[in-house]
C-alpha positions as a Markdown table, in Angstrom:
| # | Residue | x | y | z |
|---|---|---|---|---|
| 1 | Met | 13.3 | 9.3 | 44.1 |
| 2 | Pro | 11.5 | 6.1 | 45.2 |
| 3 | Arg | 13.5 | 3.9 | 47.5 |
| 4 | Glu | 13.8 | 0.1 | 47.5 |
| 5 | Val | 14.6 | -2.2 | 50.3 |
| 6 | Met | 17.9 | -4.1 | 50.2 |
| 7 | Ala | 18.8 | -6.8 | 52.7 |
| 8 | Val | 22.4 | -6.7 | 53.8 |
| 9 | Arg | 24.0 | -9.1 | 56.2 |
| 10 | Ile | 26.6 | -7.6 | 58.5 |
| 11 | Asp | 28.1 | -8.8 | 61.8 |
| 12 | Lys | 26.9 | -7.4 | 65.1 |
| 13 | Ala | 30.1 | -5.4 | 65.7 |
| 14 | Thr | 29.7 | -3.6 | 62.4 |
| 15 | Arg | 26.1 | -3.0 | 63.0 |
| 16 | Asp | 26.8 | -1.5 | 66.4 |
| 17 | Arg | 29.5 | 0.8 | 65.0 |
| 18 | Val | 27.1 | 2.0 | 62.3 |
| 19 | Ala | 24.4 | 2.7 | 64.9 |
| 20 | Arg | 26.9 | 4.5 | 67.1 |
| 21 | Val | 28.0 | 6.8 | 64.2 |
| 22 | Ala | 24.4 | 7.4 | 63.2 |
| 23 | Arg | 23.4 | 8.4 | 66.8 |
| 24 | Arg | 26.4 | 10.7 | 67.1 |
| 25 | Arg | 25.3 | 12.4 | 63.8 |
| 26 | Gly | 21.7 | 12.5 | 64.9 |
| 27 | Gln | 20.4 | 10.5 | 62.0 |
| 28 | Pro | 18.7 | 7.2 | 61.5 |
| 29 | Thr | 20.9 | 4.2 | 61.0 |
| 30 | Ser | 19.4 | 3.6 | 57.6 |
| 31 | Glu | 20.4 | 7.1 | 56.5 |
| 32 | Ala | 24.0 | 6.5 | 57.7 |
| 33 | Ile | 24.1 | 3.3 | 55.7 |
| 34 | Arg | 22.7 | 5.0 | 52.5 |
| 35 | Gln | 25.3 | 7.7 | 52.8 |
| 36 | Ala | 28.1 | 5.2 | 53.3 |
| 37 | Ile | 27.0 | 3.2 | 50.3 |
| 38 | Glu | 26.7 | 6.3 | 48.1 |
| 39 | Ser | 30.2 | 7.4 | 49.1 |
| 40 | Trp | 31.6 | 4.0 | 48.3 |
| 41 | Val | 29.9 | 3.9 | 44.9 |
| 42 | Glu | 31.1 | 7.3 | 44.0 |
| 43 | Glu | 34.7 | 6.3 | 45.0 |
| 44 | Gln | 34.4 | 3.1 | 42.8 |
| 45 | Glu | 33.0 | 5.0 | 39.8 |
| 46 | Ala | 35.8 | 7.6 | 40.0 |
| 47 | Glu | 38.3 | 4.7 | 39.4 |
| 48 | Leu | 36.5 | 3.6 | 36.2 |
| 49 | Thr | 38.2 | 4.2 | 32.8 |
| 50 | Pro | 36.2 | 5.9 | 30.1 |
| 51 | Phe | 35.7 | 2.5 | 28.5 |
| 52 | Asp | 34.4 | 0.9 | 31.7 |
| 53 | Arg | 31.8 | 3.7 | 32.0 |
| 54 | Val | 30.3 | 2.8 | 28.6 |
| 55 | Ala | 31.1 | -0.9 | 28.4 |
| 56 | Glu | 27.6 | -2.0 | 29.0 |
| 57 | Leu | 26.5 | 0.1 | 25.9 |
| 58 | Val | 29.0 | -1.4 | 23.5 |
| 59 | Gly | 27.2 | -3.6 | 21.1 |
| 60 | Ser | 23.8 | -2.5 | 22.3 |
| 61 | Val | 22.8 | -0.6 | 19.1 |
| 62 | Asp | 21.6 | -2.5 | 16.0 |
| 63 | Gly | 22.7 | -1.3 | 12.6 |
| 64 | Pro | 24.9 | -2.2 | 9.7 |
| 65 | Gly | 28.1 | -3.9 | 10.8 |
| 66 | Asn | 30.4 | -1.7 | 8.7 |
| 67 | Leu | 29.6 | 1.8 | 10.2 |
| 68 | Ser | 33.2 | 2.5 | 11.4 |
| 69 | Ser | 35.0 | 1.1 | 8.4 |
| 70 | Asp | 32.6 | 2.7 | 6.0 |
| 71 | Gly | 32.2 | 6.0 | 7.8 |
| 72 | Gly | 34.4 | 8.1 | 5.7 |
| 73 | Arg | 32.7 | 7.1 | 2.5 |
| 74 | Arg | 29.2 | 7.6 | 4.0 |
| 75 | Val | 30.2 | 11.1 | 5.3 |
| 76 | Ala | 31.6 | 12.0 | 1.8 |
| 77 | Glu | 28.4 | 10.8 | 0.1 |
| 78 | Gly | 26.2 | 12.8 | 2.6 |
| 79 | Leu | 28.2 | 16.0 | 2.0 |
| 80 | Lys | 28.1 | 15.5 | -1.8 |
| 81 | Ala | 24.3 | 14.9 | -1.6 |
| 82 | Asp | 23.9 | 18.1 | 0.5 |
| 83 | Arg | 26.0 | 20.1 | -2.0 |
| 84 | Asp | 24.0 | 18.7 | -5.0 |
| 85 | Lys | 20.7 | 19.7 | -3.3 |
| 86 | Lys | 22.0 | 23.3 | -2.8 |
| 87 | Arg | 23.1 | 23.5 | -6.4 |
| 88 | Ser | 19.8 | 22.3 | -7.7 |
| 89 | Arg | 17.8 | 24.9 | -5.9 |
| 90 | Pro | 16.6 | 27.9 | -8.0 |
């Protein structure tokens, strides 16, 4: 996956701690930071409700405004049309 550069400002003490952990693990500091961010994001996402996970999609689809209130009628009409097609076949 292509990577992008992100500038993050941290204090010297935190930078030194991250560098120390990275050295101890034998990895570049940037890799340690990527792993820490990924771990934090996974933790935050785990706390989301199902609605939170799809909230940005709500309202993103165009269509008739009465889909949910009219759904039962539309399904019934579709089933009737399918039945009528089957009956009209020779």
